[in-house]
C-alpha positions in Angstrom: 29.8 146.3 52.3 31.4 149.7 51.8 33.6 150.3 48.8 36.2 152.6 50.3 39.8 151.3 50.2 40.0 151.4 54.0 36.7 149.5 54.5 37.6 147.0 51.8 40.9 146.2 53.5 39.3 146.1 56.9 36.7 143.8 55.6 39.2 141.5 53.9 41.2 141.2 57.1 38.0 140.5 59.0 37.1 137.8 56.6 40.4 136.0 56.9 40.6 136.5 60.7 37.3 134.7 61.2 37.5 132.0 58.6 40.1 129.3 58.9 41.4 126.8 56.4 39.9 123.4 56.6 42.7 120.9 55.8 41.1 117.5 56.0 42.3 116.6 52.5 45.7 118.2 52.7 48.4 115.5 52.5 51.4 116.1 54.7 54.6 114.9 53.3 56.2 112.2 55.5 59.9 112.3 56.3 60.4 109.5 53.8 59.2 111.8 51.0 60.7 115.1 52.2 61.7 116.7 49.0 65.0 118.2 50.1 66.3 115.1 52.0 68.0 112.2 50.2 66.9 108.8 51.6 69.3 105.9 52.0 68.2 102.4 51.0 70.5 99.4 51.4 69.5 96.1 49.9 71.2 92.8 50.5 70.8 89.4 48.9 72.5 86.1 49.8 72.8 85.4 46.1 75.9 86.9 44.5 74.3 86.7 41.0 71.4 88.9 42.1 71.5 91.0 38.9 71.1 87.9 36.8 68.3 86.7 39.0 66.4 90.0 38.9 66.6 90.1 35.1 65.4 86.5 34.9 62.5 87.0 37.3 61.5 90.1 35.3 61.5 88.2 32.1 59.6 85.2 33.5 56.6 86.4 35.3 57.9 89.5 37.1 58.4 87.8 40.4 60.3 89.0 43.4 63.8 88.2 44.7 63.8 87.9 48.5 66.3 89.9 50.5 66.8 92.3 53.3 66.6 96.1 53.4 67.9 98.9 55.6 66.1 102.2 55.1 67.6 105.2 56.8 69.2 102.9 59.3 66.0 100.8 60.0 66.2 97.1 59.2 63.6 95.1 57.4 63.8 91.3 56.7 62.4 89.2 53.9 61.4 92.0 51.5 60.6 91.4 47.9 62.6 93.2 45.2 61.9 93.2 41.4 62.7 95.2 38.3 59.7 97.2 37.3 58.1 95.8 34.2 58.2 98.7 31.8 59.7 99.7 28.4 62.8 101.3 30.1 64.1 97.9 31.2 67.8 97.4 30.4 68.8 93.7 30.4 72.1 92.9 32.0 72.4 96.5 33.3 72.8 97.4 36.9 70.5 100.4 36.8 66.8 99.8 36.3 63.5 100.9 38.0 63.1 98.9 41.2 60.0 97.9 43.2 60.5 97.0 46.9 57.7 95.2 48.7 58.3 95.4 52.5 55.1 93.4 53.2 55.6 90.6 50.7 56.0 88.0 53.5 55.4 90.0 56.7 52.0 91.5 55.7 52.2 94.4 58.2 55.8 95.4 57.7 56.1 99.0 56.6 58.3 102.1 56.7 56.5 105.1 58.0 53.3 103.5 56.9 54.6 102.8 53.4 54.7 99.1 52.3 55.8 99.5 48.7 58.7 101.6 47.5 59.0 102.6 43.8 62.4 103.7 42.6 62.8 105.3 39.2 66.1 105.2 37.2 65.3 108.5 35.4 66.3 106.8 32.1 65.3 109.7 29.9 66.2 112.6 32.1 69.8 113.8 32.1 68.9 116.6 34.6 67.6 114.1 37.1 64.9 116.6 38.2 62.0 116.1 35.9 60.0 113.7 38.1 60.7 115.4 41.5 60.0 118.9 40.1 57.0 117.8 38.1 55.2 116.1 41.0 56.0 119.1 43.2 54.3 121.4 40.7 51.3 119.1 40.4 50.9 118.8 44.2 50.4 122.6 44.3 47.0 122.0 42.8 45.7 118.5 42.9 46.5 115.0 44.4 49.7 113.5 43.0 52.5 111.3 44.3 55.2 112.6 46.5 58.8 112.2 45.1 62.3 112.8 46.2 65.7 110.9 45.9 67.1 107.8 47.3 70.8 106.7 47.4 70.5 102.9 46.7 73.2 100.2 47.3 73.0 96.5 46.8 75.3 94.1 48.7 77.3 97.2 49.8 77.9 98.4 46.2 76.5 101.7 45.1 73.6 100.9 42.7 72.8 104.5 42.0 70.9 107.7 42.9 67.3 106.9 42.0 64.0 108.9 42.1 61.9 107.8 45.0 58.2 108.1 43.9 55.3 107.4 46.1 53.5 104.3 45.0 49.8 104.5 44.0 48.4 102.0 46.4 45.9 101.6 49.2 47.6 104.2 51.4 47.6 106.9 48.6 44.0 106.2 47.7 42.7 106.4 51.2 44.6 109.6 52.0 43.4 111.4 48.8 40.0 109.9 48.1 38.8 108.6 51.4 38.6 104.9 50.5 40.5 102.2 48.6 37.9 99.6 47.6 36.8 100.9 44.2 37.6 100.0 40.7 41.2 100.8 39.9 43.0 100.9 36.6 46.3 102.0 35.0 46.4 103.1 31.4 49.2 100.9 30.2 48.6 100.1 26.5 50.0 97.0 24.9 51.8 98.3 21.8 51.8 95.0 20.1 48.3 93.7 20.6 46.3 91.2 18.5 42.8 92.5 19.4 39.5 91.2 18.0 38.5 92.8 14.7 35.8 94.7 16.5 38.4 96.8 18.4 39.4 100.3 17.3 43.1 100.6 16.2 45.6 102.7 17.9 43.3 104.4 20.5 45.5 103.1 23.3 44.5 104.4 26.8 42.4 107.3 25.5 39.0 106.1 26.9 37.7 105.8 23.4 34.5 103.7 23.6 34.8 100.0 22.7 32.1 97.5 22.4 34.1 94.5 23.6 35.8 94.3 27.0 38.7 92.5 25.4 39.6 95.7 23.7 40.0 97.5 27.1 42.2 94.6 28.4 44.9 95.5 25.8 45.1 99.1 27.0 44.4 99.1 30.7 45.6 97.0 33.6 43.0 96.4 36.3 44.5 96.8 39.8 41.3 95.9 41.6 39.4 92.6 41.7 36.5 94.1 39.5 35.7 97.0 37.4 35.6 96.3 33.6 31.9 97.1 33.5 32.5 100.4 35.3 35.3 101.4 33.0 33.1 100.7 30.0 30.3 102.8 31.5 32.7 105.6 31.9 33.7 105.5 28.2 30.1 105.2 27.1 29.1 108.3 29.0 32.2 110.3 28.0 31.8 109.6 24.3 28.0 109.7 24.0 26.5 111.8 26.9 29.3 114.1 28.1 26.7 116.5 29.6 26.3 114.0 32.4 29.9 112.9 32.7 30.1 114.4 36.2 28.3 111.3 37.5 31.2 109.1 36.5 34.3 111.4 36.4 35.9 113.9 38.7 35.9 116.5 35.9 37.8 119.3 37.7 40.6 116.9 38.7 40.8 115.7 35.1 41.1 119.2 33.8 43.9 119.9 36.3 45.8 116.8 35.0 45.3 117.8 31.4 46.3 121.4 32.0 49.5 120.2 33.8 50.4 117.9 30.9 50.0 120.7 28.4 52.0 123.4 30.2 54.9 121.0 31.0 54.9 119.4 27.6 54.3 116.1 29.3 53.6 113.9 26.3 54.4 110.5 28.0 50.8 111.0 29.2 47.2 111.1 28.1 48.1 114.1 26.0 50.7 112.3 24.0 50.5 109.7 21.3 49.8 106.6 23.5 47.5 108.0 26.2 49.4 106.3 29.0 50.9 106.8 32.5 47.9 107.7 34.5 45.7 105.8 36.9 41.9 105.8 37.2 40.4 105.2 40.6 36.6 105.0 41.2 35.9 106.4 44.7 32.9 105.7 46.8 30.9 108.5 45.2 31.0 106.5 41.9 33.3 108.9 40.1 36.7 108.0 38.5 39.6 110.1 39.6 42.7 110.4 37.3 46.1 110.2 39.0 49.4 111.3 37.3 52.2 108.8 37.0 55.8 108.6 35.5 57.0 112.1 34.8 60.4 110.9 33.6 59.4 112.1 30.1 58.0 115.5 31.1 59.4 118.8 30.1 59.7 117.7 26.5 61.7 114.5 26.9 59.0 112.8 24.8 57.9 114.9 21.8 55.1 113.1 19.9 51.5 114.2 20.3 50.2 111.4 18.0 49.8 113.6 15.0 52.7 113.8 12.7 56.3 113.5 13.6 58.1 114.5 16.8 57.8 118.2 17.7 61.0 120.2 17.5 61.9 122.7 20.2 60.1 125.7 18.6 57.0 123.6 18.1 57.0 122.6 21.8 57.4 126.2 22.8 54.2 127.0 20.8 52.2 123.8 21.5 48.6 124.9 21.6 46.9 125.0 25.0 43.9 123.5 23.1 45.9 120.5 21.7 43.5 117.7 20.8 40.4 119.8 21.5 39.0 118.6 18.1 40.6 115.1 18.2 37.7 112.6 18.7 40.1 109.9 19.5 41.1 111.8 22.6 37.6 112.2 24.2 38.9 113.1 27.6 40.1 116.4 26.0 37.8 116.9 23.0 34.5 115.9 24.7 35.2 117.8 28.0 36.4 121.0 26.2 33.3 121.0 23.9 31.5 122.5 26.9 32.4 126.2 27.2 32.3 126.3 31.0 34.6 123.3 31.3 36.9 124.9 28.7 37.1 128.0 30.8 38.1 126.0 33.9 40.7 124.2 31.9 42.2 127.4 30.5 42.2 129.0 33.9 44.1 126.0 35.3 46.7 126.4 32.5 47.0 130.1 33.3 47.5 129.4 37.0 50.3 126.8 36.4 51.9 129.1 33.9 51.8 132.2 36.0 52.6 130.6 39.4 55.5 128.4 38.2 56.8 129.2 34.7 56.5 133.0 34.2 57.5 133.6 37.8 60.7 131.6 37.3 59.9 129.4 40.3 60.4 126.2 38.3 64.0 127.2 37.5 64.7 128.1 41.1 63.5 124.7 42.2 65.3 122.9 39.4 68.6 124.4 40.3 68.1 123.8 44.0 67.3 120.1 43.4 70.5 119.7 41.3 72.6 121.3 44.0 71.1 118.8 46.5 72.0 115.7 44.5 75.1 116.8 42.6 77.6 115.0 44.8 75.6 111.7 44.7 75.2 111.9 41.0 78.9 112.5 40.5 79.7 109.4 42.6 77.1 107.2 40.8 79.0 104.5 38.9 75.9 103.5 36.9 74.5 106.9 35.8 73.2 107.1 32.3 74.7 110.6 31.6 78.0 112.2 32.3 78.5 115.2 34.6 78.4 117.8 31.8 75.1 116.4 30.5 73.6 116.3 34.0 74.5 119.9 34.7 73.9 121.2 31.2 70.4 119.8 30.8 68.9 122.6 33.0 69.9 125.0 30.3 70.4 123.1 27.0 69.6 120.1 24.9 71.4 116.8 25.6 71.8 114.2 22.9 72.1 114.2 19.1 69.4 111.6 18.5 66.9 111.8 21.3 67.5 115.6 21.8 66.2 115.9 25.4 65.6 119.7 25.7 67.0 121.8 28.5 64.4 122.7 31.2 65.0 126.4 30.9 65.5 126.3 27.2 62.0 124.8 26.8 60.1 126.5 29.6 61.2 130.1 29.4 59.9 130.4 25.8 56.9 128.2 26.5 56.0 130.5 29.4 56.3 133.6 27.1 54.1 132.0 24.5 51.4 130.9 26.9 51.4 134.3 28.6 50.6 136.0 25.3 48.3 133.4 23.8 45.0 135.0 23.1 42.8 132.7 25.2 45.1 133.2 28.2 46.2 136.8 27.9 43.1 138.3 29.5 43.0 138.8 33.3 40.8 136.5 35.3 38.4 137.9 37.9 40.1 139.1 41.1 38.7 138.5 44.6 38.8 141.7 46.6 37.0 140.7 49.8 34.6 138.0 51.0 32.6 137.4 54.2 30.0 135.3 55.8 27.9 137.8 57.8 28.1 137.7 61.6 25.4 138.7 64.1 25.5 142.4 64.7 26.9 143.6 68.1 24.2 143.8 70.8 21.6 142.4 68.5 19.1 139.8 69.8 18.5 138.4 66.3 20.5 135.3 65.9 22.0 134.2 62.6 20.2 131.2 61.3 21.8 130.9 57.9 25.0 131.5 56.0 24.8 134.9 54.3 27.7 135.3 51.8 29.0 138.6 50.5 31.9 138.5 47.9 33.4 141.6 46.3 35.2 141.0 43.0 36.8 143.0 40.2 34.8 144.6 37.3 33.4 142.6 34.5 32.9 139.5 36.7 29.8 137.8 35.4 29.2 135.1 38.0 30.3 134.0 41.5 29.7 130.5 42.8 30.1 129.0 46.3 31.1 125.3 46.4 30.2 124.0 49.8 29.9 120.8 51.8 29.4 120.0 55.5 32.2 118.5 57.5 32.5 114.8 56.9 31.1 115.0 53.4 33.3 114.2 50.3 31.6 116.1 47.5 30.8 119.7 47.1 27.4 121.2 46.1 27.1 124.6 44.4 25.1 127.8 44.8 25.3 130.9 42.6 25.6 134.3 44.2 23.9 137.3 42.6 24.6 141.0 42.2 21.0 142.2 41.8 20.5 144.4 44.9 18.2 141.8 46.4 20.5 139.1 47.6 22.3 140.5 50.6 24.7 142.1 48.0 24.4 145.9 48.4 23.4 147.7 45.2 22.8 146.0 41.9 25.8 146.1 39.6 28.3 147.2 42.4 30.5 144.0 41.9 29.4 142.7 45.3 27.7 139.3 45.0 25.5 137.9 47.7 23.5 134.8 48.6 22.1 132.7 51.4 22.5 129.1 52.4 20.3 127.5 55.0 22.2 125.0 57.1 21.4 121.3 57.3 22.3 121.5 61.0 23.8 124.3 63.1 26.2 121.9 64.8 28.2 120.8 61.7 30.7 123.2 60.3 30.5 124.4 56.7 33.5 124.1 54.4 33.5 126.2 51.2 35.6 127.7 48.4 34.7 130.4 45.8 34.8 130.6 42.0 34.4 133.8 40.0 34.0 133.9 36.2 34.3 136.6 33.6 33.8 136.3 29.8 37.0 134.3 29.3 38.5 132.8 32.5 37.8 131.8 36.1 39.5 132.4 39.4 39.3 130.3 42.6 39.6 131.3 46.2 41.6 129.7 47.8 43.6 128.8 44.8 44.6 125.4 46.3 41.0 124.5 47.0 41.6 120.8 46.4 43.6 120.8 49.7 42.3 123.8 51.6 38.8 125.3 52.1 37.4 128.0 54.3 35.5 126.8 57.3 32.7 128.4 59.3 29.9 127.5 61.7 26.8 129.2 63.0 28.1 129.2 66.6 31.0 131.5 65.8 28.8 133.7 63.7 26.6 134.3 66.7 
């Protein structure tokens, strides 16, 4: 690999021309969750006192009221509707979170493949954009629900503009993790428990180790038919043998979720006081995968970290990226970040989100675009929680004298400035200059029998790794490239790293992504490696 600018550019273009993105894990948004399109959902019940019945069913077992639905003009009969059982429930109010089960009676009935529809009332979000924007940011990096808006009417009366959030169900699990039969939990702490004396107090859904399964039952809801033993094994390993936690936990996905929570001051989450609003799904490889949920309280709408009183605006601006890193009651953070390599990955994820979305101003552009999309329907909503001035104003400024829900820009502009300058994030991560898998030389009779990597990176890069798998596999393995002059890498110390991978079979394509590391941070190529990888096979190299 020559180091002239021309050759470097030529090499870089060659690399991208001959390696294509593998997108087996990329989730294409359906029309029903197209972000910039408002859905229309019309519900009808034969009972005129449907509001009283929904409230009553919610209070007495959370059962369904049977009715009909029309979604974007398509009719569905005998669907189940219920008010979602959460702390935002407002008795005798028209506007609550709703759950619609299209397949409650007709087991195969669905809309574009979706059988369950979750509609959020955005109770603590005057701007009406927190969930939709938050999930859009998350999906840039890791699997998270799709979300947009739905105009909902009941018995021909406008119920309200609600946030339409993809349900975490069998369809979501299969699309993102390849199966749906594993142990499945939601962190949903009971704030008024009467646990056995052996249980730890106020650890909520933090994955703190307990000795009695009854203690877990107060803080997690099991969504599968089994799994308490597996959840206990996860907490035992996390709290006592974190070096081997990769066997039971998708660590990188966890670090993405934690980085997201920190940057967006999303404290109605694991990173807040109660360690709630996330799912854990154990896929076929035996590892638990965390899944974000309920971003209504993101962007500083909830302000308590579990230590001291609520944060004020300035404290949220300067909330440490290493929040809870020494808090043993938050082992998902403190235990994982006790390892310097994992800490680097976490900080690199924080920097990526901060630079891509916050410092760039992209978050504000999207926030304003979302408000323009929904402003007419919000204005006409008879059951909205906030008035027009509060809706429009919450992009820029705080709403409310008691709850004080900060303006999106008011919070994130200064938070971005703080994180950009914060010592652990101010350094530049490694930069990928060029990368290639070597092809057979023209007119050569010598066939390529292995994958020979060459990766050129910026100065001061200490390490380059290739994460690879063969098509059809779920998990990646890892090899480390070297810059020693002996590994298909040019001269020693020339910032070109090389290495060789012997194929399992020449017929199966190889998928891979790259990670480069310097003294402080890491970089990934492609940056959205959870959805896209490079793909190559020996046939095209020859």
